[in-house]
C-alpha positions in Angstrom: 81.2 -7.5 -72.5 77.8 -7.6 -70.7 74.9 -9.8 -72.1 72.3 -7.6 -74.1 69.1 -7.0 -72.1 66.3 -8.3 -73.7 63.8 -5.5 -75.0 60.2 -6.3 -73.5 57.7 -7.0 -76.4 54.7 -4.4 -76.2 51.5 -6.9 -76.2 48.3 -5.3 -77.8 44.9 -6.5 -77.3 42.7 -5.3 -80.9 38.9 -6.1 -80.6 36.7 -5.8 -83.3 33.8 -7.9 -84.7 34.7 -7.6 -88.2 37.4 -10.5 -89.2 39.0 -8.3 -91.8 39.3 -5.4 -89.7 41.6 -7.6 -87.0 43.7 -9.3 -89.6 44.5 -5.9 -91.1 45.4 -4.7 -87.6 47.4 -8.0 -86.6 49.2 -7.5 -90.1 50.1 -3.4 -89.3 51.3 -4.2 -85.7 53.1 -7.2 -85.8 55.1 -6.1 -88.9 56.1 -3.4 -86.2 57.2 -5.9 -83.7 54.4 -5.8 -81.5 52.7 -9.0 -79.8 49.1 -9.0 -81.1 46.2 -10.7 -79.3 42.8 -10.8 -81.3 39.2 -10.8 -80.0 35.9 -10.3 -81.7 33.5 -9.2 -79.0 33.5 -7.1 -75.7 32.9 -9.6 -73.4 35.6 -11.8 -74.0 37.8 -8.8 -74.3 36.9 -8.2 -70.5 37.9 -11.6 -69.6 41.4 -11.4 -71.4 42.2 -7.9 -69.9 41.5 -9.4 -66.5 43.5 -12.8 -67.3 46.4 -11.2 -69.2 46.5 -7.1 -69.0 47.8 -5.9 -72.5 49.9 -3.0 -72.8 47.2 -1.1 -75.0 43.9 -2.2 -76.3 42.5 -1.0 -79.8 38.7 -1.2 -79.4 36.0 -1.0 -81.9 33.4 1.2 -81.2 30.4 -0.6 -82.8 30.2 -4.2 -81.9 27.1 -6.6 -80.8 26.6 -7.1 -77.2 29.1 -4.7 -75.1 30.1 -1.9 -77.5 33.1 -0.3 -77.2 31.9 2.5 -75.0 30.8 -0.2 -72.2 33.7 -2.1 -72.5 36.0 0.9 -71.9 33.9 1.9 -68.7 33.8 -1.4 -67.2 38.0 -1.8 -67.9 38.0 2.1 -66.2 35.8 1.0 -63.5 37.4 -2.4 -62.4 38.8 -2.3 -58.9 42.0 -4.8 -60.3 42.9 -3.4 -63.3 45.2 -1.0 -64.0 45.7 1.8 -66.2 45.5 0.5 -69.7 45.4 2.9 -72.6 42.1 2.8 -75.0 42.3 3.7 -78.6 38.8 3.9 -80.0 38.3 2.8 -83.5 35.1 4.6 -84.8 33.6 5.1 -88.2 31.6 7.9 -87.0 32.3 11.5 -86.0 32.1 13.8 -83.4 29.5 12.6 -81.1 31.0 8.9 -80.9 34.6 10.6 -80.1 33.1 12.7 -77.4 31.0 9.6 -76.0 34.1 7.7 -76.0 36.1 10.3 -74.2 33.9 10.5 -71.6 33.8 6.9 -71.1 37.5 7.0 -70.3 39.3 6.3 -73.6 42.6 7.9 -74.2 42.5 8.6 -78.0 40.3 7.8 -81.2 41.2 7.1 -84.7 38.4 7.0 -87.4 38.1 4.2 -90.1 39.4 3.9 -92.9 42.4 4.6 -91.0 45.6 5.6 -92.1 48.5 3.2 -91.4 51.1 5.9 -90.4 48.7 7.8 -88.2 47.5 4.6 -86.3 51.3 3.5 -85.3 52.0 6.9 -84.5 49.0 6.7 -82.0 49.9 3.3 -81.0 53.6 4.6 -80.0 52.2 7.7 -78.3 50.2 5.7 -76.0 52.4 3.3 -75.1 54.8 6.1 -74.2 52.4 7.1 -71.8 51.9 3.8 -70.2 55.4 3.1 -69.9 55.7 6.7 -68.2 52.8 6.0 -65.8 54.2 2.5 -64.9 57.7 3.9 -64.1 56.1 6.3 -62.2 54.1 4.1 -60.2 56.9 1.9 -59.4 59.3 4.9 -58.5 56.7 5.9 -55.8 56.2 2.1 -54.6 60.1 2.3 -54.2 59.8 5.6 -52.6 57.1 4.3 -50.0 58.7 1.2 -49.1 62.0 3.0 -48.5 59.9 5.4 -46.1 58.6 2.5 -44.4 61.7 0.6 -44.0 63.2 3.9 -42.8 60.9 4.7 -40.4 60.7 1.4 -38.5 64.3 0.6 -38.7 65.0 4.2 -37.0 61.9 4.1 -34.6 63.6 0.8 -32.6 67.0 2.2 -31.4 65.2 5.7 -30.4 62.8 3.8 -28.3 65.5 2.4 -26.9 67.3 5.4 -26.0 64.9 7.0 -24.5 64.0 4.1 -22.1 68.0 4.1 -21.3 68.2 7.8 -20.9 65.1 8.0 -18.4 66.8 5.2 -16.4 69.9 7.3 -15.9 67.8 10.1 -15.3 66.1 8.3 -12.9 69.6 7.4 -11.4 68.7 3.9 -11.6 72.4 3.0 -12.4 74.3 5.6 -10.4 73.9 9.3 -8.9 74.5 11.8 -11.4 75.3 15.2 -11.0 72.9 18.2 -11.7 74.8 19.3 -14.4 74.7 15.9 -15.8 70.6 15.6 -15.2 70.2 18.7 -17.3 72.3 17.2 -20.0 70.4 14.5 -19.8 67.1 15.8 -20.0 68.0 18.1 -23.0 68.9 14.8 -24.7 65.5 13.6 -23.8 63.8 16.1 -25.4 66.0 16.1 -28.9 65.0 12.0 -28.5 61.7 12.6 -28.2 61.4 15.4 -30.9 63.1 13.4 -33.4 61.0 10.2 -32.2 57.7 12.4 -32.7 59.0 13.2 -36.3 59.8 9.6 -37.4 56.2 8.7 -35.8 54.6 11.4 -37.8 56.5 10.0 -41.1 55.3 6.7 -40.4 51.9 8.0 -39.6 52.0 9.9 -43.2 53.2 7.0 -45.1 50.3 4.7 -43.3 47.4 7.1 -44.4 48.8 8.2 -48.0 49.2 4.2 -49.0 46.0 3.4 -47.7 47.3 1.2 -44.9 45.8 3.2 -42.0 42.5 2.4 -40.5 40.4 4.6 -38.3 37.9 3.5 -35.9 35.2 5.9 -35.8 33.0 6.5 -32.5 30.9 9.5 -30.8 33.7 11.6 -29.6 33.7 14.6 -27.4 35.8 17.7 -28.8 35.8 19.6 -25.8 36.9 16.7 -23.5 39.8 16.2 -26.1 40.6 19.5 -26.0 40.8 20.0 -22.3 43.1 16.4 -21.8 45.5 18.0 -24.4 45.8 21.4 -22.6 46.4 19.6 -19.4 49.2 17.4 -21.2 50.9 20.4 -22.8 50.4 23.1 -20.0 53.7 22.2 -18.3 55.2 23.2 -21.6 53.5 26.4 -21.8 54.3 27.4 -18.2 58.0 26.9 -18.8 57.6 29.8 -21.3 55.2 31.5 -18.7 52.5 31.5 -21.9 49.0 31.3 -20.6 47.0 28.3 -22.3 43.4 27.8 -21.6 40.2 26.2 -23.2 37.2 28.2 -23.9 34.0 26.8 -24.5 31.5 29.8 -23.3 30.0 29.9 -26.8 28.9 26.3 -26.5 25.3 25.7 -25.4 26.1 24.4 -21.7 22.8 22.7 -21.4 23.1 20.3 -24.6 25.5 17.5 -23.8 25.8 16.6 -27.6 26.9 19.9 -28.5 30.7 18.9 -28.5 30.0 15.6 -30.3 31.3 14.6 -33.4 31.7 11.0 -35.1 35.4 10.3 -35.5 38.6 8.5 -34.5 39.3 9.7 -30.9 43.0 8.9 -31.0 43.3 10.9 -34.5 41.5 13.8 -33.4 43.5 14.4 -30.5 46.2 14.1 -32.6 45.4 17.0 -34.7 44.6 19.2 -31.3 47.6 18.3 -29.9 49.8 19.1 -33.0 48.2 22.5 -33.4 48.3 23.5 -29.6 51.9 22.0 -29.5 53.2 24.0 -32.7 51.5 27.3 -30.9 53.7 26.7 -27.8 56.6 26.2 -30.2 56.5 29.1 -31.8 55.1 31.4 -29.2 57.2 33.4 -26.8 54.9 35.2 -24.9 51.5 36.2 -24.4 48.7 33.6 -24.9 47.4 30.5 -26.4 43.6 30.2 -26.4 41.6 26.7 -27.5 38.0 27.9 -28.3 35.2 25.5 -29.4 32.0 26.8 -31.0 29.1 25.2 -33.0 28.0 26.3 -36.4 24.2 25.5 -36.8 22.7 23.2 -39.1 21.8 24.3 -42.9 20.3 22.6 -45.9 23.4 20.8 -46.7 24.8 19.4 -43.4 23.6 19.0 -39.6 26.0 21.7 -38.5 29.3 21.7 -37.6 31.8 22.1 -34.6 34.8 24.7 -34.9 37.9 24.4 -33.1 40.7 27.5 -33.2 44.1 27.5 -31.5 45.1 31.2 -31.6 48.4 32.2 -30.6 50.3 35.3 -30.0 53.4 33.8 -31.6 55.8 34.7 -34.3 52.9 34.6 -37.3 53.5 33.0 -40.8 54.7 34.8 -43.8 52.2 35.7 -46.7 54.5 33.4 -49.0 54.4 30.4 -46.4 50.8 30.3 -45.8 49.5 29.0 -49.4 51.8 25.6 -49.1 51.6 25.5 -45.4 49.8 22.2 -45.3 51.6 20.6 -48.0 54.2 17.7 -47.3 57.4 18.4 -46.3 56.9 22.0 -46.8 58.9 24.2 -44.1 58.3 28.0 -43.2 60.6 30.4 -43.7 62.2 32.3 -40.2 61.4 30.8 -37.1 58.4 28.5 -38.2 61.1 25.9 -40.0 59.9 22.2 -38.8 59.7 18.8 -40.5 56.9 19.9 -42.6 54.7 16.5 -41.7 52.8 17.7 -38.5 50.6 20.3 -40.2 50.3 17.9 -43.3 49.2 14.8 -41.3 46.8 17.0 -39.5 44.9 18.2 -42.7 44.8 14.8 -43.9 43.2 13.0 -40.9 40.9 16.2 -40.7 39.8 15.6 -44.3 39.2 11.9 -43.7 36.6 13.0 -41.1 34.7 15.2 -43.7 36.3 18.2 -41.9 38.5 21.3 -43.4 41.4 23.1 -41.5 42.9 26.6 -42.4 45.0 29.3 -41.1 44.9 33.0 -40.7 48.0 34.6 -39.8 50.4 37.7 -40.3 54.2 37.8 -39.6 54.7 39.1 -36.0 50.8 39.1 -34.9 50.5 35.5 -34.2 48.0 32.9 -36.2 44.5 31.2 -36.0 44.3 27.6 -37.1 40.8 26.7 -37.3 39.1 23.4 -37.7 35.7 22.6 -38.8 34.2 19.1 -38.1 30.8 18.0 -38.9 28.5 17.3 -36.4 27.3 13.9 -35.4 
């Protein structure tokens, strides 16, 4: 026989400046098996919540000093207090209820309250609290798993890549042309897997708030030229024309291509878009064009980056979810489902937008808008 698992006793904080009301709440709640802490003012309640967070707060609206609305607002805006349901106790009607809900309260009950109604609302809010806590715990476990998995996968992949390159360079022994061809294929496959793991790691860091970006003045034209030069050999292998077009820019204005951003991350975005275009284009061309949008009453203008290809295109069914995490396109456009999601998150982090226009069989145009410096 396994020993019984002790059930956690839920802790409720009751806040009211009237001793009789506190005594009544304590009697009702303790009879139901809850642990109850009693506080008679808003300031003490905030200190109590900071020091020993309860599972639920029953909060009177009308109190001297900090009233129930202000206490609720401060709890909701506190950076180190996790979500705690707040049930407001009010003797007033619609106006006070609306103000309380706007302040961040989850529910309310009017005085004098019915005991059964009070307990039903308490149970409902505690179920909500447990559900959200469980979701947060599950999400944390998933993120921890992803982080550990990517780190553990990356180490042997990097080692394998180095070893395969040493074989390719004949550091150990002479190898036949057929073997060189086979090793080259292995290097590409290993690199693709390594890129996927690195992208997953970057997504995890960004979404977990663990990634910092170094903003500086960046020349988008220079970044695009570097990417095209780096990936041009892949385009040449497929006999695809890859070029950068800056003809729409003011050649006399050196700041026409300047944005404030993280150069490495902006390069990652452009590289991903151009790399995808090469991957999903068999014949024709890929054009990376850069232009500007004049300033308006709400911004200083924008830089527009377009990556246009003559590839497979994207089906209408895939377009709405193309930038979502782990979303893979159908037909020939299947992938890890991470690169475009990461690109969107990076662009949005820079205050920009990314969108796509495409028809199946007619190529695609990915457009990035970034705010001017």
